[in-house]
MARMI-338986 format. One record per atom (N, C-alpha, C, O, CB): x, y, z. Coordinates in steps of 0.05 Angstrom, whole numbers, padded with zeros to 5 digits, always signed. Each point is the difference from the previous one (the first is absolute). Glycine has a CB too. Example, Ala and Ser with C-alpha at 12.3 -4.5 7.8 and 13.67 -1.06 7.14 Angstrom:
2
+00264-00114+00156
-00018+00024+00000
+00018+00024+00000
+00021+00000+00013
-00059-00023+00012
+00031+00044-00039
+00016+00024+00001
-00015+00022+00014
+00010+00022+00004
+00014-00035-00047
This chain:
233
+00359+01327-00564
-00018+00012-00017
-00006+00023+00001
-00021+00006-00011
+00008-00039+00010
+00024+00049+00010
-00011+00030-00004
+00024+00018-00006
+00020+00003+00014
-00061-00010+00021
+00036+00022-00065
+00032+00021-00007
+00003+00012+00026
-00013+00007+00019
+00008+00012-00072
+00035-00019+00041
+00013+00030+00019
+00020-00030+00024
+00023+00005+00008
-00085+00055-00005
+00053-00079+00001
+00014-00018+00020
+00032-00013-00004
+00017-00005+00017
-00067-00004-00011
+00048+00007-00041
+00022-00010-00007
+00007+00014-00028
-00015-00011-00017
+00006-00033+00045
+00025+00064-00040
+00018+00005+00022
-00024+00017+00022
-00024+00000-00004
+00078+00003-00030
-00039+00012+00062
-00012+00005+00016
+00002+00032-00001
+00019+00014+00006
-00014-00061+00016
-00034+00057-00032
-00001+00023-00010
-00022+00002+00026
-00018-00016+00002
+00033+00020-00062
-00009+00020+00081
-00025-00001+00012
-00025+00017+00002
-00017-00007+00016
+00048-00012+00001
-00033+00042-00033
-00017+00011-00002
-00023-00018-00030
-00024+00007-00004
+00060+00042+00034
-00026-00063-00041
-00011-00017-00021
-00015-00022+00020
-00024-00006+00001
+00064+00016-00043
-00016-00023+00056
-00022-00025+00010
-00021+00013+00021
-00021-00012+00002
+00061-00030-00005
-00038+00060+00016
-00015+00012+00021
-00036+00005-00016
-00022-00008+00007
+00079+00037+00020
-00049-00012-00053
-00023-00001-00010
-00014-00015-00011
-00022+00007-00008
+00035+00020+00010
+00002-00061-00007
-00008-00026-00015
-00011-00006+00023
-00023-00007-00005
+00055-00010-00032
-00028+00015+00063
-00007-00017+00027
-00034+00024+00000
-00020-00013-00006
+00088-00008+00043
-00071+00039-00033
-00019+00017+00003
-00020-00003-00022
-00023+00002+00009
+00054+00027+00013
-00029-00034-00043
-00014-00005-00028
-00013-00034+00005
-00023-00008-00006
+00063+00045-00030
-00026-00048+00044
-00008-00032+00000
-00011+00005+00031
-00022-00010-00005
+00063-00023-00030
-00043+00039+00059
-00018+00007+00025
-00010+00018-00006
+00004+00015+00019
+00015-00030+00012
-00033+00028-00048
-00014+00026-00006
-00028-00008+00028
-00014-00019+00004
+00029+00030-00074
-00011+00015+00081
-00026+00003+00027
+00017-00012+00020
-00007+00009+00022
-00044-00017-00046
+00068-00009+00026
+00010-00007+00029
+00014+00022+00018
+00002+00000+00024
+00004-00044-00044
+00005+00061+00003
+00014+00027+00012
-00006+00017+00003
+00015+00019+00000
+00006-00026-00009
-00049+00009+00014
-00021+00019+00002
-00010+00002+00034
-00009-00019+00012
-00007+00006-00067
+00018+00037+00066
-00002-00005+00025
-00025-00002+00010
-00013+00020-00006
+00049-00002+00009
-00046-00034+00010
-00025-00001+00013
-00002+00022+00021
+00017+00008+00016
-00019-00056-00025
-00034+00059+00004
+00001+00014+00021
-00020-00002+00025
-00024+00003-00004
+00044+00020-00031
-00011-00028+00056
-00009-00004+00021
-00017+00015+00025
+00010+00022+00004
+00022-00045-00023
-00049+00018+00032
-00015+00023+00018
+00011-00009+00026
+00014-00020+00005
-00062+00031-00031
+00036+00011+00047
+00002-00016+00026
-00010-00014+00012
+00006-00006+00023
+00005+00027-00020
-00037-00031-00021
-00015-00019+00008
+00009-00038-00005
-00004-00022+00010
-00030+00071-00021
+00052-00033-00015
+00008-00029-00002
+00023-00009+00012
+00008-00023-00004
-00028+00023-00032
+00030+00016+00051
+00020-00014+00015
-00012-00008+00026
+00011-00019+00012
+00028+00044-00033
-00063-00013+00035
-00022-00008+00017
-00001-00032-00002
+00007-00016+00018
-00034+00061-00026
+00019-00049-00014
-00018-00025-00018
+00028-00021+00002
-00001-00025+00000
-00039+00056-00045
+00060-00019+00047
+00017-00020-00009
+00017-00012+00027
+00010-00023+00001
-00008+00048-00052
-00001-00006+00069
+00012-00006+00027
-00027-00010+00011
+00003-00024+00003
+00040+00060+00003
-00064-00030+00000
-00015-00022+00005
-00006-00030-00011
-00009-00018+00014
-00002+00058-00004
+00017-00041-00033
-00009-00029-00007
+00040-00013+00008
+00003-00021+00012
-00060+00032-00065
+00074+00000+00047
+00027-00012+00009
-00001-00008+00036
+00012-00019+00009
+00016+00052-00053
-00038-00020+00055
+00003-00001+00022
-00005-00023+00021
+00010-00005+00022
-00015+00045-00040
-00017-00056+00001
-00019-00030+00002
+00022-00020-00007
-00004-00024+00004
-00048+00040-00021
+00073-00007+00005
+00013-00032-00012
+00027+00001+00020
+00013+00019+00008
-00028-00022-00071
+00016-00013+00066
+00033-00008+00009
+00020+00003-00014
-00002-00007-00024
-00014-00021+00044
+00042+00038-00013
+00017-00006-00017
+00021-00024+00014
+00007+00007+00023
-00014+00044-00047
+00015-00072+00017
+00011-00017+00002
+00032-00003-00012
+00017-00017+00007
-00066+00006-00003
+00050+00027-00020
+00035-00008-00022
+00001+00027-00003
-00018+00016+00001
+00019-00065-00037
+00032+00053+00032
+00013+00027-00014
-00014+00005-00022
-00011+00022-00001
+00055-00027+00014
-00048-00011-00033
-00016-00002-00024
-00025+00017+00006
-00003+00021-00014
+00021-00069+00000
-00032+00044+00029
-00029+00007+00002
+00006+00035+00008
-00011+00020-00009
-00015-00077+00028
+00044+00056-00001
-00002+00026+00016
+00013+00017-00024
-00004+00024+00003
+00008-00041+00054
+00010+00010-00078
+00014+00017-00029
-00026+00007-00016
+00001+00024-00008
+00050-00054+00001
-00071+00019+00001
-00022-00008-00015
-00016+00031+00016
-00009+00022-00007
+00012-00092-00002
-00002+00059+00028
-00024+00025+00024
+00019+00024-00005
-00010+00017-00015
-00013-00050+00067
+00044+00038-00046
+00029+00021-00014
-00010+00011-00020
-00011+00022-00001
+00051-00047+00009
-00038+00011-00023
+00009+00009-00035
-00042+00013-00007
-00004+00020-00015
+00062-00082-00008
-00072+00054+00030
-00035+00005-00005
+00000+00031+00020
-00009+00022-00006
-00018-00087+00005
+00036+00059+00016
-00002+00031+00025
+00013+00011-00007
-00009+00022+00006
+00001-00031+00031
+00034+00013-00051
+00010+00023-00004
-00011+00008-00030
+00008+00022-00008
+00034-00030+00042
-00057-00005-00048
-00009+00008-00029
-00013+00024+00005
+00001+00022-00011
-00008-00068-00010
-00009+00036+00043
-00020+00029+00013
+00002+00016+00017
-00015+00019+00003
-00008-00038-00011
+00040+00014+00020
+00007+00023+00022
+00022+00020-00010
+00005+00021+00010
-00016-00054+00029
+00026+00019-00065
+00023+00020+00001
-00022+00017-00024
+00003+00024+00000
+00059-00055+00013
-00078+00021-00028
-00018+00023-00019
-00019+00025+00024
-00006+00024-00002
-00003-00072-00045
+00005+00030+00064
-00023+00024+00014
+00017+00020+00019
-00007+00022+00008
-00038-00059-00003
+00079+00016+00001
+00016+00030+00008
+00012+00019-00011
+00007+00021+00010
-00003-00042+00013
-00002+00010-00061
+00015+00023-00017
-00022+00021-00006
+00005+00020-00014
+00032-00053-00010
-00069+00027+00038
-00022+00023-00004
-00004+00008+00026
-00022+00007+00010
-00003-00023-00050
+00047+00015+00053
-00002+00003+00028
-00024-00002+00019
-00004+00014+00020
+00036+00011-00036
-00050-00049+00005
-00030-00010+00008
+00007-00010+00035
-00019+00001+00016
-00001-00025-00076
+00044+00018+00069
+00004-00018+00016
+00032+00007+00007
+00020-00004-00013
-00060-00030-00007
+00037+00048+00045
+00030-00006+00017
+00020-00020-00003
-00004-00024-00004
-00020+00041+00032
+00050-00003-00024
+00019-00025+00010
-00002-00025+00025
+00010-00023-00003
+00015+00062-00014
-00044-00025+00047
+00001-00005+00013
-00026-00022-00006
+00003-00024+00005
+00027+00064+00017
-00051-00031-00033
-00028-00014-00003
+00014-00018-00020
-00004-00024+00006
-00040+00060+00003
+00062-00032-00036
+00007-00030-00012
+00014-00020+00022
-00004-00024-00003
+00012+00047-00045
+00013-00013+00073
-00001-00017+00011
-00018-00013+00016
+00005-00024+00004
+00027+00040-00014
-00051-00007+00020
-00028-00015+00016
-00013-00011-00018
-00015-00017+00009
+00006+00047+00024
+00010-00027-00056
-00019-00018-00024
+00014-00025-00002
-00010-00022+00003
-00006+00061-00034
+00046-00033+00025
+00010-00037-00002
+00001-00008+00021
-00015-00019-00001
+00042+00016-00031
-00019+00005+00055
-00003-00016+00026
-00030-00011+00000
-00002-00024-00003
+00037+00055+00030
-00067-00013-00022
-00028-00012+00004
-00001-00016-00027
-00018-00018+00001
-00008+00057+00031
+00039-00038-00054
-00004-00018-00018
+00013-00033+00001
+00001-00016-00018
-00005+00064-00003
+00011-00049+00044
+00019-00030+00017
-00020-00011+00008
-00020+00014+00005
+00062+00001+00015
-00043-00041-00017
-00025-00016+00017
+00012+00006+00036
+00023-00001+00009
-00036-00050-00057
-00004+00055+00058
+00006+00004+00036
+00013-00014+00014
+00012+00006+00021
-00046+00007-00018
+00035-00045-00019
+00016-00025+00012
+00026+00006-00010
+00013-00021+00000
-00048-00016+00000
+00045+00054-00006
+00024+00008-00015
+00009+00022+00009
+00023+00002-00010
-00034-00022-00027
+00006+00037+00049
+00001+00025+00018
+00023-00002+00021
+00020+00015+00001
-00071-00009-00006
+00046-00031+00025
+00015-00009+00024
+00037-00014-00013
+00022+00005+00009
-00083-00021+00021
+00056+00004-00045
+00029-00007-00009
+00012+00017-00022
+00021-00009-00009
-00032-00036+00021
+00004+00066-00023
+00013+00024-00012
+00006+00015+00012
+00022+00011-00004
-00038-00014-00023
+00000+00010+00048
+00005+00021+00021
+00029-00004+00020
+00014+00019+00007
-00070-00013-00008
+00061-00038+00009
+00013-00001+00016
+00027+00005-00023
+00015+00017+00009
-00047-00047+00033
+00038+00023-00061
+00024+00004-00018
-00005+00021+00004
+00011+00004+00021
-00001-00034-00053
-00024+00058+00023
+00005+00028+00004
+00002+00015+00023
+00012+00021-00001
-00029-00026-00034
+00003-00006+00061
+00020+00002+00018
+00023-00008+00016
+00006+00004+00024
-00035+00006-00032
+00039-00022-00010
+00041-00012+00001
+00014+00028-00014
+00016+00015+00012
-00019-00082-00028
-00006+00070-00010
+00003+00021-00013
-00003+00027+00004
+00011+00020-00010
-00018-00051-00007
-00011+00028+00032
-00011+00039+00000
-00005-00005+00029
-00024-00003+00007
-00009+00022-00060
+00053-00020+00074
-00019-00005+00031
-00007+00033+00007
-00016+00003+00019
+00047-00055+00007
-00024+00069-00036
-00015+00031+00006
-00015+00006-00017
+00000+00024-00004
+00033-00005+00022
-00053-00033-00036
-00022+00005-00021
-00014+00015+00019
-00002-00008+00023
-00002-00033-00057
-00005+00066+00026
-00026+00009+00016
-00028-00022-00003
-00008-00007-00023
+00027+00061+00014
-00031-00062+00035
-00021-00007-00002
-00015+00009-00021
-00005-00011-00020
+00012+00004+00059
-00014+00036-00030
-00020+00010-00018
-00014+00005-00033
-00022+00006-00010
+00039+00002+00049
+00028-00018-00049
-00003+00000-00027
+00012-00027-00010
+00017-00016+00007
-00017+00068-00009
-00024-00048-00025
+00012-00022-00015
+00020-00018-00007
+00019+00014+00003
-00038+00008-00006
+00027-00044-00004
+00028-00010-00004
-00003+00018-00033
-00020+00009-00011
+00028-00070+00045
+00019+00061-00043
+00003+00009-00022
-00008-00030-00027
+00012-00021+00004
+00028+00064+00024
-00057-00041-00047
-00009-00024-00007
+00029-00011-00015
+00002-00023-00005
-00059+00036+00001
+00076+00004+00000
+00025-00015-00017
+00013-00020+00026
+00011-00022-00002
+00003+00069-00039
-00018-00032+00064
+00015-00018+00024
-00025-00038+00001
+00006-00024+00000
+00014+00090+00042
-00046-00050-00041
-00016-00027+00008
+00003-00016-00026
-00001-00024+00005
-00038+00044+00030
+00041-00015-00058
+00009-00016-00020
+00022-00018+00005
+00001-00025-00004
-00017+00059-00022
+00035-00017+00036
+00032-00018+00007
-00005-00016+00019
+00014-00020-00001
+00019+00053-00006
-00054-00032+00033
+00004-00011+00013
-00020-00025-00009
+00008-00023+00007
+00014+00063+00024
-00047-00039-00045
-00012-00012-00012
+00012-00028-00016
-00003-00024+00002
-00019+00072+00002
+00037-00033-00019
+00011-00027-00011
+00021-00018+00014
+00006-00023-00007
-00016+00046-00032
+00022-00007+00063
+00017-00013+00020
-00022-00027+00009
+00002-00024-00005
+00030+00076+00025
-00051-00039-00008
-00020-00020+00014
-00010-00020-00020
-00005-00023+00008
-00009+00058+00025
+00010-00029-00055
-00015-00020-00014
+00020-00013-00018
-00008-00004-00023
-00035+00030+00024
+00058-00032+00003
+00026-00011-00026
+00000-00023+00007
+00004-00010+00022
+00031+00045-00030
-00043-00049-00023
-00009-00028-00001
+00022-00015+00004
-00004-00023+00007
-00031+00030-00034
+00072+00009+00023
+00017-00017+00007
+00007-00007+00034
+00016-00015+00010
-00002+00032-00058
-00032+00000+00060
+00002-00012+00026
+00003-00025+00006
-00010-00017-00014
-00012+00047+00020
+00041-00037+00021
+00003-00027+00004
-00018-00013+00015
+00001-00025+00003
+00038+00034-00009
-00061+00012+00019
-00019-00014+00010
-00023-00009-00017
-00019-00013+00009
+00035+00035+00027
-00016-00014-00062
-00006-00018-00030
+00004-00025-00001
-00017-00017-00004
+00028+00049-00018
+00018-00037+00026
+00014-00025-00007
+00004-00017+00023
+00024-00007+00002
-00001+00031-00037
-00042-00034+00055
+00008-00023+00014
+00014-00020-00008
-00001-00011-00021
-00030+00021+00036
+00051-00016+00010
+00019-00024-00005
-00024-00025-00009
-00025-00001+00000
+00070+00017+00041
-00023-00033-00048
-00015-00028-00014
-00015-00019+00031
+00013-00004+00020
+00035-00001-00072
-00069-00003+00051
-00012-00014+00012
-00019+00020+00022
-00008-00010+00021
+00046-00029-00035
-00043+00061+00008
-00017+00021+00015
-00015+00010-00027
-00013+00021+00007
+00047-00006+00039
-00037-00020-00066
-00010+00011-00018
-00031-00014-00013
-00011+00000-00022
+00065+00016+00017
-00059-00026+00027
-00024-00023-00006
-00028+00019+00010
+00000+00009+00023
+00033-00063-00010
-00052+00059-00029
-00021+00007+00002
-00017-00002+00033
-00015-00020+00000
+00021+00007-00055
-00006+00027+00079
-00015-00001+00026
-00016-00030-00005
+00006-00021+00011
-00011+00081-00002
-00019-00056-00031
-00014-00024+00009
+00007-00025+00005
-00010-00016+00015
-00011+00036-00032
+00046-00023-00001
+00010-00027+00001
+00016-00004+00021
+00007-00023+00003
-00009+00019-00047
+00009+00018+00059
+00015-00005+00026
-00016-00005+00022
-00021+00014+00003
+00053+00012-00017
-00024-00048+00035
-00022-00009+00016
+00014+00022+00027
+00022+00005+00008
-00039-00066-00031
-00011+00068+00030
-00002+00023+00026
-00017-00016+00027
-00022-00010-00003
+00017+00058-00036
+00019-00047+00065
-00013-00014+00020
-00023+00010+00004
-00006+00024-00002
+00041-00035+00020
-00053-00014-00010
-00030+00007-00001
+00001+00018+00032
+00016-00001+00019
-00041-00050-00054
+00002+00066+00031
-00007+00011+00028
-00022-00005+00016
-00023+00001-00006
+00043+00027-00011
-00009-00034+00040
-00029-00005+00017
-00021+00018-00001
+00004+00024+00004
+00021-00042+00023
-00044+00010-00031
-00028+00011+00004
-00009-00006+00032
+00003-00021+00011
-00015+00011-00066
+00000+00033+00067
-00009-00001+00025
-00033+00010-00010
-00006+00020-00014
+00060-00010+00047
-00075-00032-00020
-00022-00003-00007
-00018+00008+00014
-00001-00016+00019
+00017-00010-00037
-00037+00046+00021
-00013+00004+00026
-00026-00008-00002
-00010+00000-00022
+00037+00035+00034
-00045-00045+00015
-00026-00010-00002
-00010+00013+00021
+00012+00019+00009
-00006-00062-00030
-00029+00035+00033
-00015+00006+00013
-00008-00025+00020
-00007-00020-00013
-00003+00056-00022
+00009-00039+00061
-00007-00021+00010
-00025+00007+00013
-00003+00023+00008
+00048-00041-00006
-00069-00004+00000
-00025+00019+00020
+00004-00034+00025
-00004-00023-00006
-00050+00066-00043
+00060-00036+00069
-00003-00023+00022
-00032+00007+00007
-00013+00020+00004
+00068-00023+00019
-00061-00033-00025
-00025+00000+00013
-00014+00006+00027
+00011-00013+00018
-00002-00012-00048
-00029+00040+00038
-00004-00001+00025
-00004-00017+00017
-00013-00020-00007
+00004+00047-00007
+00022-00026+00047
-00005-00012+00014
-00038-00012+00006
-00018+00016+00005
+00070+00010+00004
-00056-00051-00011
-00029-00013+00006
-00011+00014+00019
+00016+00002+00019
-00006-00045-00029
-00034+00054+00013
-00022+00011+00019
-00012-00023+00012
-00017+00006+00017
+00006+00033-00043
+00015-00067+00023
-00013-00023+00003
+00012-00016+00005
+00023-00001-00009
-00046+00011-00010
+00011-00035+00037
+00031-00024+00001
-00004-00021-00033
-00021-00006-00010
+00020-00005+00081
+00021+00007-00077
+00002-00012-00029
-00007-00026+00003
+00004-00011+00022
+00032+00040-00041
-00049-00045-00008
-00007-00018+00002
+00010-00016-00025
+00002+00006-00024
-00035+00014+00055
+00038-00036-00019
+00021-00023-00017
-00001-00021+00011
-00009-00002+00023
+00040+00028-00037
-00018-00050-00003
-00007-00021+00008
+00022-00010+00021
-00004-00022+00012
-00022+00015-00057
+00044+00020+00050
+00022+00003+00012
-00012+00000+00025
+00006-00016+00017
+00021+00037-00050
-00050+00004+00037
-00009+00003+00022
-00020-00022+00014
+00001-00013+00021
+00010+00059-00036
-00027-00046-00004
-00025-00030+00002
+00019-00019+00018
+00000-00003+00024
-00031+00001-00081
+00047-00009+00038
+00009-00026+00012
+00025+00000+00035
+00007-00019+00014
-00013+00004-00079
+00011+00040+00067
-00001+00003+00032
-00017+00010+00017
+00002+00000+00024
+00031+00003-00033
-00049+00004-00003
-00031+00001+00025
-00018-00031+00000
-00018-00007+00014
+00006+00068-00028
+00026-00074-00007
-00019-00028+00002
+00032-00020+00015
-00002-00021+00012
-00046+00026-00071
+00061+00004+00056
+00020-00019+00017
-00002+00012+00035
+00006-00016+00018
+00032+00009-00067
-00044+00028+00053
+00000+00022+00025
-00027-00016+00011
-00003-00001+00024
+00027+00057-00043
-00045-00068+00001
-00023-00009+00015
+00005-00025+00011
-00009-00007+00021
-00021+00031-00048
+00047-00040+00010
+00001-00030+00008
+00016+00002+00032
+00000-00023+00008
+00005+00001-00067
+00004+00034+00073
+00028+00008+00010
-00007-00002+00032
-00023+00009+00002
+00043+00028-00045
-00012-00045+00065
-00008+00015+00027
+00013+00014+00005
+00022-00001-00010
-00037-00025+00027
+00008+00055+00006
+00009+00017+00009
+00024-00004+00008
+00019+00015-00002
-00054-00003+00008
+00035-00041+00007
+00031-00007+00016
+00015-00015-00012
+00016-00014+00013
-00030+00016+00025
+00014-00004-00070
+00007-00012-00024
+00031+00019-00008
+00000+00022-00011
-00060-00038-00005
+00082+00004+00022
+00021+00019-00003
+00000+00013-00032
+00013+00020-00005
+00015-00050+00043
-00047+00013-00061
+00004+00010-00019
-00018+00035-00010
+00000+00017-00018
+00013-00078+00012
-00025+00059+00030
-00034+00019-00006
+00014+00027+00014
-00013+00020-00004
-00040-00062+00013
+00080+00046+00008
+00015+00021-00002
+00003+00017-00022
-00009+00023-00004
+00026-00048+00031
+00005+00002-00052
+00008+00015-00018
-00012+00007-00019
+00006+00020-00012
+00021-00033+00024
-00054-00008-00019
-00019+00000-00017
-00010+00032+00006
+00001+00021-00014
-00011-00079+00012
-00002+00053+00028
-00014+00035+00005
+00022+00023-00004
-00007+00021-00010
-00027-00039+00050
+00060+00015-00033
+00009+00025-00006
+00005+00007-00038
+00003+00021-00012
+00020-00026+00068
-00025-00020-00066
+00007+00006-00033
-00034+00009-00009
-00006+00011-00021
+00055-00055+00009
-00065+00037+00029
-00025+00019-00009
+00004+00029+00003
-00004+00016-00018
-00026-00051+00031
+00039+00040+00012
-00003+00027+00008
+00017+00022-00013
-00003+00024+00004
-00008-00046+00037
+00028+00010-00058
+00015+00010-00020
-00017+00015-00027
+00003+00023-00009
+00032-00062+00028
-00049+00024-00026
-00021+00009-00018
-00020+00032+00007
-00012+00013-00017
+00011-00072+00011
+00003+00064+00029
-00020+00022+00005
+00016+00018+00004
+00019+00001+00017
-00055-00021+00000
+00025+00044-00040
+00014+00028-00003
+00023+00018+00023
-00005+00011+00022
-00044-00013-00048
+00066+00002+00018
+00013+00019+00012
-00009+00029+00010
-00007+00016-00016
+00033-00043-00008
-00025+00031+00048
-00013+00033+00006
+00019+00014-00019
+00022-00003-00011
-00038+00004+00068
-00007+00018-00056
+00011+00027-00017
+00002+00020+00006
-00011+00002+00021
+00001-00015-00044
+00021+00040+00012
-00001+00021+00019
-00008+00010+00020
+00008+00009+00022
-00003-00008-00048
-00042-00007+00004
-00019+00007+00029
-00003-00012+00017
-00011+00015+00017
-00009+00000-00034
+00023-00035+00026
+00003-00021+00019
+00022-00014+00014
+00001-00022+00010
-00033+00021-00032
+00049+00018+00020
+00035-00011-00001
-00003+00000+00033
+00011-00016+00016
+00023+00044-00067
-00049-00007+00057
+00001+00003+00032
-00021-00015+00023
+00002+00000+00025
+00014+00044-00043
-00038-00056-00003
-00031-00012+00019
+00005-00024-00016
+00002+00000-00025
-00046+00042+00036
+00046-00062+00003
+00009-00028-00027
-00037-00004+00006
-00016+00004+00019
+00086-00041-00012
-00070+00028-00036
-00035-00013-00002
-00002-00029+00012
+00009-00019-00014
-00020+00044-00034
+00003-00029+00066
-00010-00030+00009
-00027-00005-00003
-00012-00007+00021
+00045+00005+00012
-00044+00005-00049
-00025-00007-00013
-00001-00017-00019
-00023-00005-00007
+00013+00041+00018
+00027-00047-00024
-00003-00007-00026
-00003-00034+00015
+00009-00009+00021
+00023+00054-00061
-00048-00058+00019
-00008-00024+00016
+00020-00020-00013
+00012-00001-00021
-00064+00013+00032
+00049-00028+00015
+00017-00020-00004
+00002-00028-00015
-00012-00019+00010
+00012+00044+00024
+00015-00030-00060
-00005-00018-00019
-00011-00033+00005
-00006-00016-00018
+00041+00050+00001
-00035-00037+00049
-00003-00028+00004
-00019+00007+00018
-00013-00020+00005
+00056-00006-00013
-00052+00045+00021
-00026-00005+00021
-00018+00027-00002
-00018+00004+00017
+00048-00036+00021
-00025+00047-00057
-00016+00023-00013
-00006+00015+00026
-00022+00011+00001
-00002-00035-00046
+00039+00025+00066
+00004+00014+00019
+00016+00021+00001
+00016-00003-00019
-00027-00028+00032
+00014+00050-00001
+00014+00033-00008
+00031-00016+00020
+00003-00015+00019
-00058+00075-00020
+00072-00044-00017
+00034-00018+00017
+00003+00012+00014
+00022+00009-00005
+00005-00026-00020
-00037+00030+00050
+00008+00014+00024
-00008-00018+00015
+00012+00001+00021
-00013+00043-00030
-00018-00062+00008
-00016-00021+00020
+00027-00014+00005
+00012+00002+00021
-00069-00010-00040
+00068-00011-00009
+00016-00016+00019
+00034+00010-00018
+00009-00003-00023
-00054-00048+00040
+00055+00064+00007
+00028+00016-00022
+00021-00019+00007
+00022+00003-00011
-00029+00055+00014
+00003-00082+00019
+00019-00017+00004
-00002-00023-00008
+00012-00017+00014
-00005+00039+00014
-00024-00032-00054
+00004-00020-00012
+00024-00005-00014
+00014-00021+00000
-00056+00025+00002
+00046+00026-00017
+00028-00013-00012
+00028-00004+00014
+00021-00008-00009
-00041+00028-00029
+00013-00010+00068
+00026-00007+00009
+00006-00027+00014
+00021-00009+00011
-00020+00055-00008
-00040-00063-00009
+00006-00033+00015
+00009-00015-00028
+00006-00024-00001
-00051+00019+00047
């Protein structure tokens, strides 16, 4: 399509290209603030593939090369800005590779941007075997069954307080009525009387050393210390 391509005449071919893409070859002017804004925007985007890393490298170099040619930034600042334009999640993976290749690199100095770029291409290589799992393992995680995890549920249980008075129930009343029908000498009297005594509240901490014997008998209404031998009978 361009003059100078066939037959091959370089000067003519170059001129025809420049005329066809007029304005593209003019160098764009950048400022230091342009580089800062670019670094801040790029550092928030995760790099997942080597193609994305190459795009970042190309756009960064367009700005940084212009600033270095004007002595706006030094070579060390060039290396620093390139590193901080990469997302923080990628730093550790890239630095592990750099540590192996440059084990004695001073920690107070940034890595050369060329070394960082080379390490990044290795880390984010889309042809890595990790990106091509064997057959049967490439199913999405949400489709694979996972063992159920047991859950521990904590609940607060409140135990009822001990009764301060004799309980009133149908069972208790039935025992009283049965006891009234019996004579003291009846064999069933002692067992029924013992069952009634079990309804009396147990001693608490305050009276564990002094038994309360003034509770009335459920049968005769007298204090229980008057006839302590009835249960034995």
